[in-house]
N, C-alpha and C positions, 0 to 999 in steps of 0.2 A: 639446514639453513644456513651451514658453512659455503654453501652453494653460492651463496647470493650477495652483494651490497647492499646493505641494510642500510633505510632510512628512518629516525626517530621523528616523530610528529607528539604535539600535544596538542590536548584539544578537550577545551572544557576542561577538568581537575585529570582527565587522564593522558596517559604516554604510551603509545604503542609502536612499535616496530616490525617494518614489513619490507618485501623487495623493491627495491627504486627500482622504475621505469618510465619509460619515456613520456607517455602521456597515457589519460587516463582510459581504460579499451577491458573487453572483457577477455581479452586475453595477457593481459596480466598475470601473471605466477600467480599472488595474490590479491583480490581485488580492495581497494580503500580509495574511494572518490573525494577530496578536497570539497570539492562546490557543494556536495552533500554536507556537507558542517553547520549550514541553518536548519538544515530539512533534520537533524541530531538534536538538535539544539530546541528545537519547538518540539520535538517528540519529547525532550524530557521533560519542560511543561507539562507536556498535555498530559504525560501516565504520571505523574506528582500529582495533577488533580485527581485525576481518577482513580489514584493508590488513595488521597485523602477522601474522598466520599466513599470509599472502600469500608474504611474505616478498620484496617489488618492488611499484613501483609499479602502481595500479589504473587504470583511465579508468572512468567514473561517464559513467549519463546522467537527470538529472531531467527527467521527460518534461515536468509542469507547471509550467515555468518562472515565471509572474507576475512578479510584480518582481523575482527573482532571487535574494532572498534562501537559499533551501535551498543553491543550487548552488554561488550563490558562497562559503558557509560552508564548505562540504564542501572547494573549493578553499584554501579561508584559515585553513582552521582543523584540519584531517586531513595529519599527515607522509606522502606518501610517496602523493602523490595525481599520476596523471600529466595524464591530459585528464578536462576537465568538457564535457561538453555539454548544452547548457538550450535544451529546445524549450518553444516555446507557437506557440498557432494565431495571438493576436493581435498585430498589424505595432505597435500600442503599445506592450505588455508587450518587446518584443521593445527597442526603442528604448530604455525604461527599463534594460533586462538590460544593455544592452554599458554605460548612463551608470554604472549599480551596481558592472560590473565594472572601470569605468576609474576610476572616486571609492576603490576599493579599490587600485590599483594590479595587477591580475593577471595572468596571462599564460596561456595553454592554455588556454583557455574559450572554445567556439565556441557561437553563438547561430542559433537554426534555426527557421524560423516552417512547422510542417507541422502536417497533421492524426496525432495522437499515432501512434496505431495504423501509419499506412502511416511513421511515421518509425523504429518499430520495426521495420517488414518491410524497411526498406530499410538496416537497419542489422545485419542478422544476426551474432550473435556477436562482436561491438564491443566488449563492453561487458563489465565485472568486477560494474558494481552497475547494476540498474535500479530505480529508485525512483516509485513509480507515486503521485502522492498527488494527486488529485484531487478536483472538491467534487460530492461526492455518493458517486456507485457505482465502484468502480473493474473493476467487472464487465466492460464491451465491452473494454477494453483486457488483460485476461490472456489470449487467444487469441495478440493479437501476441507480448504479452512470453515465453508460451511459446515461440514459432516462433524468438523472438529471442535468448533467453536460452541463454547456454554453459556449458558443462560445469565445476563447481564456482565459480557465480557468486554473486551474491549478488541477491534479487529483492526488493524492502521496495514494502507494500503498505498502503494506508490504506486506510479504509470510513469516510466519515462517514454514510452510510443508514442507524443506528443501529436509527430508528424500525424499519427492515422487520428489519433481521437480529435483535432483540431481543424480535419478536414482535407489535410492536404495531400493525403491519399486517404479516398474513399474504403476502397475496398479492403483493408488490410482492416478497417474499423470493423467493416460490415462483417469480417472472416470473426476479427476477435470479441466484438460486443454485441455482437445483434443490432447493431445501429450504425444506418445512415450519417454522416457528419456532413457540415457544412460553411466552410471557412467566410467566417466573418468578422467582425470588428470585435466582436463578443465570442469568438469562440475557444479559448480558452473556460469561459463559465458553460458553455453546452459540453464541451470534452469533460471537466469535472463532471457535469447531469449525467453523459453518458456511463462515465466509470462507476456513479453511485446505483447508477438504474442498474448497470450490470450485476450489481453487486448482491442489489437487493432480488432482480429476478432470479441471481446461483443461491440464496441463503434461503430463496422461498423453499425450494424443493425440497428443502429440511426440515418446514414449517420452522423458521426464524425466520426474521425482519430487521430492519435498521433503524440508527434514528442516525443523520449527520450529526458529529458537534464539531468539527473544523472544517473545514476543506482550504486548500491555497494552491494555486497556479506558481512555481517562481522556478524562472531560468528554464529547464528543460525537463522537467517533470511536473508532475499534479498528485496531491498526496489527501488522501482521506481518514477520517477519526470516524468508526463506527462503530457504537453504542449497537449488542448482540440482544434482542431480546426474542425469546418464546413464544409459539400461540399461531396457529394456522386463520384465525380471523383476523390476529395483528399481522399475517404475513399478505392477505387480502387486503386490506387496507390501503397495507405499505404501496402493493403494485397499481392501485389507485389514481397514483401520483404520475406513475409513467404515463408519459403520452407523444405528444408531438411538435414541433415548430416549422408554422410557413409564415416564410420570410420573400419580400417581393425586394429581389434586385435594384426596383427603380423610384421607387417611393421611400423605400425602408419601411414599411411597413412591418408589420409581425405580431403574430398571436401564438397561443399555448394552447393544446387541447390536449385535454388529463383522457388517458383509456388507451388500452391496447389495441382494439378494435374501434376506433371511434372512426366517425364519419371526416375527413382532413379535407381543405377548401381547396380549390386549386386556383381560384382566378381570386385577385388582390380586389377587397372591395373599396377599395380608395381610387385605383387606377386605373384598374380593370386588367391589369397586366398580369403573367401566369407565377403562379407564387412556388 
């Protein structure tokens, strides 16, 4: 750490140090994004509410630790947190995570250096909360999250690839989320729904389903808070909520059709144009 010029910041009740860099980028030696402070603030409120509902201590997984700010804030600012596991594949990030844990005089935080998916698969059923906040799409990690998540746990998912989810670039959305987006005046809502639908489909492979507790689209990212429930019948019912939106560019008529193999209209009933 002596090789880097350090920057110190305070966020909430927590103080951390990390290497200074010119701009927020995945190339930064240790990742810290100041634009995600609101994301972390809302997360603390959501997790505190979840903990109160559980009426016991909760164990948390911060899958992409970076500087450690998220996991450290969870331990430092939420009542009733048991153990926090902070993971990052970067050994340098691990050093700063340990440093920042000590800086805040905290216990019951462990630092891990693993591939994100492998870490989840090696810790099946151990966490009450799994927080997936990657740089880009969460898509590659949701299978392992579905495998790892236990009954009545909380799954928090961030996606920063909004250009794909909102329809600016359709092909990446088809590749990552098995959905064809449409760029419209409500594209941020449909983007969140695409993300939620993909989470539901992915977890259904493990006979698990989701209840969307909270979602928001803010600045450059989308965020979901999902209650995970078990049962193949529940999963089957959940998948019935997935469907399609038909949109007319001429008169702005739109309709929703539920079902993965449903009949989709191709002509607008209002003006006759192609949907």
